[in-house]
C-alpha positions as CSV (number, residue, x, y, z in Angstrom):
1,M,-102.1,34.0,16.1
2,D,-98.4,34.0,15.3
3,V,-98.9,34.9,11.6
4,P,-96.4,37.4,10.3
5,V,-97.9,40.6,9.0
6,L,-96.9,41.9,5.5
7,A,-98.7,45.2,4.7
8,Y,-98.6,48.1,2.3
9,A,-97.4,51.1,4.3
10,G,-100.4,53.3,3.5
11,G,-102.7,55.2,5.8
12,A,-102.2,54.4,9.5
13,V,-100.5,51.0,8.9
14,P,-97.0,52.1,9.9
15,E,-98.3,53.6,13.1
16,T,-100.5,50.6,13.9
17,L,-97.6,48.2,13.2
18,G,-95.3,50.3,15.4
19,G,-92.2,48.7,14.0
20,A,-93.6,45.2,14.2
21,G,-94.5,43.2,11.1
22,V,-93.2,44.1,7.7
23,S,-94.4,47.0,5.6
24,F,-93.5,48.1,2.1
25,A,-93.9,51.2,0.0
26,P,-94.2,52.1,-2.8
27,K,-96.7,49.5,-4.2
28,D,-94.0,47.3,-5.6
29,L,-95.4,43.8,-5.9
30,E,-92.1,42.3,-6.8
31,Q,-90.6,43.7,-3.5
32,A,-93.7,42.5,-1.6
33,A,-93.2,39.0,-3.1
34,E,-89.6,39.0,-2.0
35,L,-90.6,40.0,1.5
36,L,-93.3,37.3,1.6
37,G,-90.7,34.8,0.5
38,G,-88.5,35.9,3.4
39,L,-91.3,35.5,5.8
40,I,-92.0,32.0,4.6
41,Y,-88.5,30.6,4.0
42,D,-86.1,32.6,6.2
43,D,-86.7,31.2,9.7
44,P,-84.6,33.8,11.7
45,F,-86.3,36.6,9.8
46,R,-89.8,35.1,10.5
47,R,-89.0,34.5,14.2
48,G,-87.8,38.1,14.6
49,V,-90.9,39.5,13.0
50,L,-93.1,37.3,15.2
51,E,-91.2,38.4,18.3
52,G,-91.7,42.0,17.4
53,Q,-95.4,41.4,16.8
54,R,-95.8,39.7,20.2
55,R,-94.3,42.7,21.9
56,R,-96.5,45.1,19.9
57,V,-99.7,43.4,20.7
58,L,-99.1,44.2,24.4
59,D,-99.6,47.9,23.5
60,F,-103.2,47.0,22.7
61,G,-104.0,45.1,25.9
62,R,-107.1,46.0,27.9
63,D,-105.2,47.5,30.9
64,R,-103.0,49.7,28.7
65,L,-105.8,51.0,26.6
66,A,-108.0,51.7,29.6
67,S,-105.3,53.8,31.2
68,R,-104.7,55.7,28.0
69,L,-108.4,56.3,27.5
70,Q,-108.7,57.5,31.0
71,A,-105.9,60.0,30.5
72,V,-107.5,61.3,27.3
73,L,-110.9,61.7,29.0
74,E,-109.3,63.5,31.9
75,A,-107.5,65.8,29.4
76,V,-110.7,66.9,27.7
77,A,-112.9,67.1,30.8
């Protein structure tokens, strides 16, 4: 959808983002607001984040997930 992700780096968020998107920790809302401002007003920053997200989404494609699932199933069988 080409919407930049800004997320708190809790739980599995960092692993899910895989370096794409923007995460922050600790829960510092002032820092989050600054990052959000960058995503809105800093075009090169926004474009870089979106490019990273477009690459990351390929890791969740049907073919890639199917082959990974097959490998897991073979390992436990």
